[in-house]
C-alpha positions in Angstrom: -5.1 -4.5 21.1 -6.4 -2.7 18.0 -10.0 -1.4 18.2 -12.2 0.6 15.9 -12.2 4.4 16.3 -15.6 5.7 17.1 -17.0 8.9 18.6 -16.3 7.4 22.0 -12.5 7.2 21.6 -12.1 9.8 18.9 -10.3 12.3 21.1 -7.8 9.6 22.1 -7.1 9.0 18.4 -6.9 12.7 17.8 -4.3 13.2 20.5 -2.2 10.4 19.0 -2.6 11.8 15.5 -1.8 15.4 16.5 1.3 14.5 18.6 2.7 12.1 16.0 1.9 14.5 13.1 3.7 17.4 14.8 6.7 15.1 15.5 7.0 13.7 11.9 6.5 17.1 10.2 8.8 19.2 12.5 11.5 19.6 9.9 9.3 20.4 6.9 6.9 23.0 8.1 6.9 26.1 10.2 6.5 25.8 14.0 3.3 27.8 13.9 1.8 25.5 11.2 2.8 22.4 13.2 1.4 23.8 16.4 -1.9 24.5 14.7 -2.5 20.8 14.3 -4.0 20.5 17.8 -5.9 17.5 19.1 -9.2 19.4 18.6 -8.3 20.1 14.9 -7.3 16.6 14.2 -10.5 15.3 15.9 -12.5 17.2 13.3 -10.3 15.8 10.5 -10.7 12.2 11.8 -14.4 12.7 12.1 -14.5 13.7 8.5 -12.5 10.6 7.5 -15.1 8.4 9.3 -18.0 10.3 7.6 -16.2 9.7 4.2 -16.5 5.9 4.8 -12.9 5.2 5.9 -12.3 2.7 8.7 -10.1 4.0 11.5 -8.3 1.9 14.0 -6.6 2.7 17.4 -3.7 0.7 18.9 -3.9 0.3 22.7 -0.5 -0.7 24.3 -2.2 -0.6 26.8 -2.8 3.1 26.5 -3.5 4.7 23.1 -0.2 4.5 21.2 -0.9 4.5 17.5 -3.5 4.6 14.7 -4.1 3.8 11.1 -6.9 4.3 8.6 -8.1 2.2 5.6 -10.1 3.0 2.5 -10.3 -0.1 0.2 -6.6 -1.1 -0.3 -5.2 2.4 0.6 -3.4 2.6 4.0 -3.2 6.1 5.5 -2.7 7.9 8.7 -0.3 5.3 10.2 1.0 7.2 13.2 2.7 6.1 16.4 3.4 8.3 19.4 7.1 9.2 19.7 7.4 7.6 23.1 5.8 4.4 21.9 8.2 3.9 19.0 10.7 1.1 19.1 8.1 -1.3 20.7 6.8 -2.8 17.5 3.6 -0.7 17.5 4.1 0.4 13.9 4.7 -3.1 12.8 1.5 -4.3 14.5 -0.5 -1.6 12.9 0.9 -2.2 9.4 0.4 -5.9 9.6 -3.1 -5.4 10.8 -3.9 -3.0 7.9 -2.2 -5.2 5.3 -4.3 -8.2 6.4 -7.4 -6.3 5.5 -6.4 -5.3 1.9 -6.3 -7.2 -1.4 -3.4 -5.2 -2.8 -2.1 -2.9 0.0 -0.7 0.5 -1.1 0.2 3.7 0.6 2.0 7.1 0.1 5.0 8.3 2.0 6.6 11.7 2.1 9.9 12.1 0.3 11.3 13.8 3.4 10.6 10.8 5.6 13.4 8.5 4.6 13.1 6.5 7.8 9.5 5.6 7.0 10.3 4.9 3.4 13.1 2.4 4.3 10.9 0.8 6.9 8.1 0.2 4.4 10.7 -1.3 1.9 11.9 -3.7 4.7 8.2 -4.5 5.3 7.7 -5.8 1.8 6.6 -2.7 -0.1 8.1 -1.5 -3.4 7.8 1.9 -5.2 5.4 2.1 -8.2 7.1 5.2 -9.6 4.0 7.4 -9.0 4.5 10.7 -7.3 2.3 13.5 -5.9 4.2 16.8 -6.1 3.4 19.0 -3.0 6.0 21.7 -3.5 9.2 22.4 -5.3 11.1 20.3 -2.8 8.5 17.9 -1.4 6.5 15.1 -2.9 4.8 11.8 -1.9 5.8 8.4 -3.3 3.4 5.5 -3.8 4.4 2.1 -2.5 2.6 -1.3 -3.0 3.2 -4.7 -1.5 5.5 -6.9 -3.6 3.2 -9.9 -2.9 -0.5 -9.7 -2.7 -1.9 -10.2 0.8 -4.1 -13.2 1.4 -7.6 -11.9 0.8 -10.2 -14.4 -0.4 -13.9 -13.9 -0.2 -16.5 -16.7 -0.2 -20.3 -16.3 0.3 -20.0 -16.3 4.1 -16.2 -15.9 4.8 -13.1 -13.9 4.3 -9.8 -15.6 4.3 -6.9 -13.4 5.3 -3.6 -13.3 7.1 -3.4 -13.5 10.8 -2.4 -10.7 13.1 -1.4 -10.8 16.8 -4.8 -9.2 17.6 -6.4 -12.5 16.5 -5.0 -14.4 19.5 -8.0 -14.5 21.8 -10.2 -15.9 19.0 -7.5 -18.4 18.0 -7.1 -19.5 21.6 -10.8 -20.2 21.7 -10.0 -22.9 19.0 -6.6 -24.2 20.1 -7.4 -24.2 23.8 -10.5 -26.4 23.4 -9.8 -30.0 24.2 -12.5 -31.5 22.1 -11.5 -29.4 19.0 -7.9 -30.5 19.5 -8.7 -34.2 20.1 -6.7 -35.3 17.1 -3.9 -32.7 17.2 -1.1 -31.6 19.5 -2.2 -29.6 22.5 -0.8 -26.1 23.2 -0.4 -24.1 26.4 -1.7 -20.5 26.1 1.9 -19.2 25.8 2.8 -21.9 23.3 -0.2 -20.9 21.2 0.7 -17.2 21.3 4.3 -18.0 20.2 3.0 -20.3 17.4 0.8 -17.5 16.2 3.7 -15.0 16.2 6.3 -17.2 14.6 4.3 -19.4 12.2 1.3 -17.3 11.3 2.4 -13.7 11.5 6.2 -13.1 11.3 7.0 -16.0 8.9 7.4 -15.2 5.2 5.2 -16.3 3.7 2.9 -17.1 6.7 2.2 -20.8 7.2 -1.5 -20.3 7.8 -4.5 -18.0 7.3 -7.6 -17.0 9.2 -11.2 -17.6 8.3 -13.5 -14.9 9.5 -17.2 -14.2 9.1 -17.8 -11.6 6.5 -20.7 -10.0 8.2 -19.2 -9.6 11.7 -15.5 -10.1 11.2 -15.4 -12.8 13.9 -12.5 -15.3 13.5 -13.9 -18.8 13.5 -11.2 -20.9 11.8 -7.5 -21.6 11.3 -6.4 -22.8 7.9 -3.0 -24.4 7.4 -1.6 -23.3 4.0 2.1 -24.2 4.0 4.5 -24.9 1.1 6.4 -28.1 1.9 9.0 -30.5 0.4 9.5 -28.8 -2.9 8.3 -25.5 -4.4 4.7 -26.0 -5.7 3.6 -28.6 -3.1 1.3 -27.1 -0.4 -0.2 -28.7 2.7 -3.7 -27.9 3.7 -5.3 -28.2 7.1 -8.3 -26.8 9.0 -9.3 -26.3 12.6 -12.6 -24.5 13.3 -14.2 -23.2 16.4 -16.5 -25.9 17.7 -19.5 -23.6 17.8 -19.4 -23.4 14.0 -19.1 -27.1 13.2 -21.6 -28.9 10.9 -22.5 -25.7 9.1 -20.3 -26.1 6.0 -17.7 -23.5 6.9 -14.6 -25.8 6.8 -15.6 -27.0 3.3 -16.4 -23.5 2.1 -13.0 -22.2 3.3 -10.9 -25.2 2.2 -12.5 -25.3 -1.3 -11.7 -21.6 -1.8 -8.2 -22.0 -0.5 -7.6 -25.0 -2.8 -8.8 -23.0 -5.8 -6.6 -20.1 -4.8 -3.5 -22.3 -4.6 -4.1 -24.0 -8.0 -5.1 -20.8 -9.9 -3.3 -17.9 -8.2 -0.2 -19.7 -6.7 0.0 -22.2 -9.6 0.5 -25.0 -7.1 1.6 -28.3 -8.6 0.0 -30.4 -5.8 -2.1 -29.9 -2.7 -1.8 -32.5 0.2 -3.4 -33.1 3.5 -3.1 -35.7 6.3 -5.3 -36.7 9.2 -5.9 -39.4 11.8 -9.5 -38.3 12.1 -11.4 -40.8 9.9 -14.8 -39.6 11.1 -14.8 -35.9 10.2 -11.7 -35.0 8.2 -11.6 -37.9 5.7 -15.1 -37.2 4.2 -14.1 -33.5 3.9 -10.9 -34.4 2.1 -12.7 -36.6 -0.4 -15.4 -33.9 -0.9 -12.6 -31.5 -1.8 -11.5 -33.9 -4.5 -8.3 -35.1 -2.8 -7.3 -38.7 -3.4 -6.0 -41.2 -0.9 -2.3 -41.8 -1.6 -1.4 -43.9 1.4 -2.1 -45.0 4.9 0.6 -45.1 7.6 -0.7 -47.9 9.8 -0.8 -47.2 13.6 1.5 -44.2 13.0 0.3 -41.7 15.6 -0.8 -42.0 19.2 -4.1 -40.2 19.9 -5.0 -38.2 23.0 -6.6 -41.3 24.5 -3.3 -43.3 24.1 -4.5 -45.4 21.2 -2.4 -45.9 18.1 -4.2 -44.7 15.0 -3.7 -44.8 11.3 -2.5 -41.7 9.5 -4.2 -41.0 6.2 -2.4 -39.1 3.4 -4.3 -37.5 0.6 -3.2 -35.4 -2.4 -4.5 -33.7 -5.6 -2.5 -32.6 -8.6 -3.1 -29.4 -10.5 -4.1 -31.2 -13.7 -6.5 -33.4 -11.9 -8.2 -30.4 -10.2 -8.5 -28.4 -13.4 -9.8 -31.4 -15.3 -12.8 -32.0 -13.0 -16.1 -31.5 -14.8 -17.5 -28.0 -14.6 -14.1 -26.6 -13.6 -13.2 -23.4 -15.5 -9.7 -23.5 -17.0 -7.0 -21.5 -15.3 -6.5 -18.0 -16.9 
């Protein structure tokens, strides 16, 4: 679990920061200088970071095991306790941080080749920028090769999933009424689906819809390239407590625009057996009916139902009245 760092858990984070900092800097500074970075000193440093407007996050696994800080798109202070390394804690923190940035970037010490190689494997590339710290030491700037999913609408933020999203996602996938027209998951199947399809897959096959004001995850959005490059399948499943408030349309419309403008999609498609709720939304999005597979899927009540297939071409989308041309 990843939780915000506040005054209540600041000392836990400070102990993680101090221990990890001393371990990672052992070979590049004197023993006395490293030892001076006590938990009390790092608590004052972290308190200053909070006061400067940065968001700080603590990883519990289940005890405090790592931390990371964010300021805009800049990722800093990613530390994992030495005894917690090798358990995926750093990867969880990095994915969590990346999911909250438009264009994630960070700086890494030239002496820390292990961290540099790990960031490269994680999808970062060097920009060529350097900060010289001494005659033999400098920091290198890295950015993500691909922009992270980060789309803002009036009420929502669309971003990539992290494993910390599982409880909110299970509120959706575990609700029988919400999943009436879709395959059911056990809790373990849902967790594995989140890990393999939404988090570890490159690129992820879906993104999360969260409320901008509270950060609460309320929706799952399928966004998966299928068949041939340039053809994307859309889908949406929202927490039932947020139905009939326009969230699905707001999210799907923004995602459709992103695919056609930013990803230069050739076509967007969607399918459903839910003629009551999903078909009107597809048509409101501008998708056009391309076919009906008659009695093609068996619903949860055992009845055979038609499967509706809808699609929209890039030129059709951009030609709609009032639509600004793609840049």
